[in-house]
N, C-alpha and C positions, 0 to 999 in steps of 0.2 A: 443362658440370659434371659431365652426369651421367657423359660417356663416362670421367671421368677417376679417379670413385669406379668406375667400372668394371673401370679398369686397376689403380685402387692393389689392388680387392677381386681382379684375378686374382692378379698378386704376388703376395702374400699367400698364397692358397690355393696359388699352385703352392710358396713355401717349403716350408710346412706337409708338403704331400704327399712333393716331396722328404726331407725332416727326417725324418720316422713312418718313409719305403719302406726308408733306412739305417740307421735308430735299428732295425726291427722284426729288418734281415736279418740285422743286425750281434749280436742278441739269439739264434742260432740256432745249435742246438748245433755242435760242430764247431768246426775250426780249418782256413785256408781251406791253411798252407803243408801241413801234413799233407797236402788231396786233393791238392794240387801234386808233393806230392815222394814220395808212397805210403809206401814202404817204405823208402826210402833213409834214410841218414844222417842224425845230428843234426844235421851242419855244413848240411846242403840244409836244413834245416827253418828254421836261422838266417839262412841268408842271404835266403831267401824273405821269411823275418818284419820282413828290416830292406829289402829292396829294393819291398818294397809298405807298407810304412809302416804294418805290421802293430803294431809292438811302442811307436805312437803312442795318447794317449787316444781314445776312440769319436768326441771332437769335432776335435779334428786332421785324423783322420780324414776324416769328415764334411766338414769344410772343404776340402780337400784335391780332396775328390771333386764337390764343390757345381763347385772353381775347374775343373777338368779340363773337367765337364759343361756350365759354360755357353760355354765356348770349343769346344767341339763334340768335345771327347775324351775318347769313350762306356769307353775302357779297354779293357781286355782279359779273353778268356773265363780263368777258374781251369781249364779241364777241357781242349778244344779246343786242342792243341795246345800246351800247355805242359809245361814244365821243369822241374827244378827250377834250371836255368840261363839260360830264356830266358823270357818274357811267350808269351802265348797268343797267341789269334786275336784280329783286335780285333774287338768288338763288332759296329762299324758291318759287318762285315762279314758278322760273322755273318747280319745284319739285315736287309742291302741287297736282298734278296730277297724274305726272308721276309713283312715286314709288307708288302710289295706283293699278293702272296696274298691275305692274312685279310684287308684292307679291300676287295679287292675282293671276297670270299665278301660280307661285310657289306655293302656298297653294290650290289650282286646280290638279295640276299636282301629286301632292303629296297624294292628296284624289285619283284620280286616279289608283296611281299606289297600295297603300294599298289594294284598292277596288278589284283590279283583283288578286298582287302576294301571298296576304295570302291565301284563298280556293288555288290557282295554289304552297303555299308550302305545305300545308296541304294533301292537293290530293298525290304531286309527295310522303312527308314521309313513306304517309302510304304505298305506293307504290313501295317502296324504288328499285330499278334496277328495274322496273320493266320497260314497253314499254309507260308508259305515262312518266315517271319520265329523261330516256332516249330523247327522241322526247324533252319536257320541257330543260332540259342544252343543248340541241343541239341548240333550237331556241332565249337562252338564250348567251352563246357565241355568237352566229351572232350576234344578237342585239347588246351588249359587245362591239365589232368591227367597229360598223359604229356611226362616231362623230353625232351631230348636224344638220352640214351644210353639212350633205350626207344625212339623214333623211328625213331634213324641204323638199326643192326640190321631194324628191319621194312622200311624204305625199302628198304635193300641186299638185305635176300632178297625184295621181289617185282619190282623194278623192273633187279634185277643176275640174282638166280641164278633167280630160277622164270620174268619173263619177256623177261631180256636185255635190256632197252631202254636203260640208260645204261651207260660202264665199270666196271667191277669195282674193288676197293677195292685199293688201289698204283698205279694207271695215272699216268702218267709226263704231266703235264698242261702245256701248250707254253705262253708267255709269252702277255698278251691281243697284245703288239703285234707278236711275229711269225706268228701263229695265232688270230686271233677267234674265226671261228667256234666250230675246235674246241676251246678255249680256254673258250669261255660250256659249248657243250656238255658239257663235263667238271667243272666245275663247276655242272652241274642237279644232280644227285640232292643234292650236298652242300647247298648255299644252299637247297633244299628243307626240309631240317629244319631250319636256323634259320631260314624264312620261313614254315613252319606257324602257329607259333606266336604270332608278327607280327600274321599275317593273323585271326586270331581274338579280339588282344588289340585291332585298328585296326577289325574288323567291328565291334564291341559298342559301343565307344566311337565313334565315326562315326556307329553307328545310334542311337545317345542323343540325343547333338546334333543331328543331322539333325528325327529326330522332334521336338523343343524346337521349333530353327529354322523348321520350317514351321508352325507355329503362329505366328508371326510377323505382327504389323499388315502388315508390304511384302509379304509372300510371299500374305498374303487379297489385296493389292491387286493384283499382280502374277496371279494366277489371274483376278480381275475383270476387269482389261482382256485375257482373252483369252491370256495366254500361254501357250506348248506345256509341257507337261510335262517335259522335256529341258531345256531357256532354266531354267526355273527355279531345275532341280536342280543346272546347272550352270553358270548365269551371278550367280544369288542365295542361293542357300543352300549351297553346298559350302563357299564360302568362309570365311565367321564361323561354319561348325561345325569348323572344323577346329584349334582353337587348343589342345582338349586333345589328339590325336591328335597336334599336335607334340609338346606337351610332354611326354609314353607316349615319343613317337620316341627322345626324348633322352636318356628316363632309360635307355631300355631298350637304348643303348650296349654299358652295363658288364654285360647278360645276354647280350646278340647275343659279347661279347666272351671271356665266358664260355661260352658254346655252341659257338663255333670251335674252341676248346681242347676240346672230346670230338668234335667232327668231323675235324678234321682227325686224332685222334687215329684213329681208328675208320674214314678214308678213305684216313690215311696219305700225309698232305698235308704238305709240308714249306713247312706258313705258322708265323707267330709264338706259335700256338697249341705247336704244336709245338718249337718254344725253348724256350716257358717247359718245359715239360712234361721233358723232354732235361735243363734247368736246372738244375728241383727235385730230381730224380732223381741228378742228379751233383753237387748241393751249389755249381752255382755260381755263389757268392753274386752276383756283379758285374751278371751274366747276368741273374739275378732282378730285379734294382734297377733296373736299365734297362729291362726291359720291361715292369716295374710303374709307372714314371714317366713311358712310354711313354703307356700305357691312360690313366692318369687324369688327363695331360695332354689326351691325345683326347678325352676325357672332358667336362673342364672347357671346352676351348674351343667343342665341337660344343652345350653347353647354352648357351653364354654366346650363340653363332652364332644359336640354335633364339630366345633370348629375343629378341635383336636383330629378328627377323623378325616379330616379333606388329606390331611398327608398319609392317612394309610391308601384311600382312595386313589389318590394321583400320587405318586413317588416324585415328580414334577415339584410339587410345592414341599416337601419334605428338602428336598436335596435345594428348595432353593433361600428356606427357612435357616438350612444348616448351615449355609454361605452367609446368614446378617448373625 
């Protein structure tokens, strides 16, 4: 029953997302027919208006767009390869490689963040209010105060211009399949920009939850039995301390995608953020609509998956849900 209720909620949410996305982009100023035809004749504008169905009401346009979307037809770009007599490049073609780059950036950056933040949080929790904890807290607050558009140029200046550690801006990044090692190396610096903020957030949250967990009776009992500190931390304290971390990791997906737009602009990476930036600057409404829907769907599905993982981490939640 609970899965049926979630499925219904998911369908309703996705419908509202598509509806609001289409309606808001439809309210943007400008006529797509003029974007396609440019300075062409009025006949071209009339032909494009009829071909795209722009002479219909917004509700009818939305219904046609939704039916195409549900059948896998993402539509065509208004600007890329489009003329007054033919459709532009299919949006699926434009997104075929760019979405993979952005997904890899987000996953790679979050792996970085977890690998760094978990040990730091454990160490700070064991030595709460000591020197390391205070220093890490100060550094975390300082990192959180710096947005990606400040961090990215600073890292480029340090690790590319001054020290030449990582490749420079505009480097052609090979695919993960063709050259995994070079791909990961070239993406390390851009992903560091996304990871830094996540490290600060994850470290502070996990540190606070782990301090509380280490005061629980079963942890005191484990210490009394003579278990090593590392076994207590990784076997007994880490898992129940990750609920807030998982929740925030899901909520951060939207911010990571926003950060990816900035990172891809700074490093000239052909990802989903670059596609969205180009579409906004050229008034390519179909591309804006599809990218927005993809981001919203990814955000909803990831948070639903994280909510489902709660019962895996804590059997008590699974038993409570089963009883209802």
